[in-house]
C-alpha positions in Angstrom: 8.1 -36.7 -129.1 6.0 -35.1 -132.2 5.9 -31.2 -131.7 2.2 -31.7 -131.4 3.1 -33.8 -128.2 5.5 -30.9 -126.9 2.6 -28.2 -128.0 0.3 -30.3 -125.7 2.4 -30.4 -122.9 3.7 -26.8 -123.2 -0.3 -25.9 -123.4 -0.7 -26.9 -119.9 2.5 -26.3 -118.4 1.6 -22.7 -117.8 4.9 -21.3 -118.4 6.4 -22.4 -115.7 10.0 -24.7 -116.8 9.0 -26.6 -113.5 5.3 -27.7 -114.1 6.7 -28.3 -117.3 9.3 -30.8 -116.5 7.2 -32.8 -114.4 4.5 -32.9 -117.0 7.4 -34.3 -119.5 8.4 -36.9 -116.7 5.4 -37.8 -116.2 3.8 -38.5 -120.0 7.1 -40.4 -120.8 6.7 -42.7 -117.9 2.9 -43.3 -119.3 4.4 -43.3 -122.8 6.7 -45.9 -122.0 4.0 -48.2 -120.9 0.8 -47.4 -123.2 2.1 -45.7 -126.7 6.0 -48.0 -126.9 7.7 -44.9 -126.0 6.5 -42.6 -128.4 4.9 -39.5 -127.8 2.3 -37.6 -129.8 -0.3 -35.5 -129.1 -3.1 -37.9 -128.2 -0.8 -39.7 -126.1 0.1 -36.4 -124.2 -3.3 -36.0 -123.7 -4.5 -39.0 -122.3 -1.6 -38.9 -120.3 -2.1 -35.6 -118.8 -6.0 -36.1 -118.5 -5.1 -39.3 -116.2 -2.6 -37.2 -113.8 -6.2 -34.5 -113.5 -4.1 -31.8 -115.1 -6.8 -29.6 -117.1 -6.6 -27.8 -119.9 -5.4 -24.8 -117.8 -2.8 -26.6 -116.6 -4.7 -27.0 -113.1 -4.6 -30.3 -110.8 -6.7 -31.8 -107.8 -3.9 -29.7 -105.9 -4.2 -26.7 -107.5 -8.4 -26.8 -106.9 -8.2 -27.7 -103.4 -5.5 -25.3 -102.3 -7.7 -22.5 -104.0 -10.7 -23.4 -101.4 
């Protein structure tokens, strides 16, 4: 993982270790399929977008629980 990849994940984790761990696992899985195991900032961003995690770290479950 490059520093940029780690920063992209951290910026969307909302300062919550549990969320960071979940994002890391999902990005790692995505990297195994799409990125040959390497995680950089672009790959992390693509993976998190695919998982519908926005720049604020909110996903579709967060949006539905606020209504």
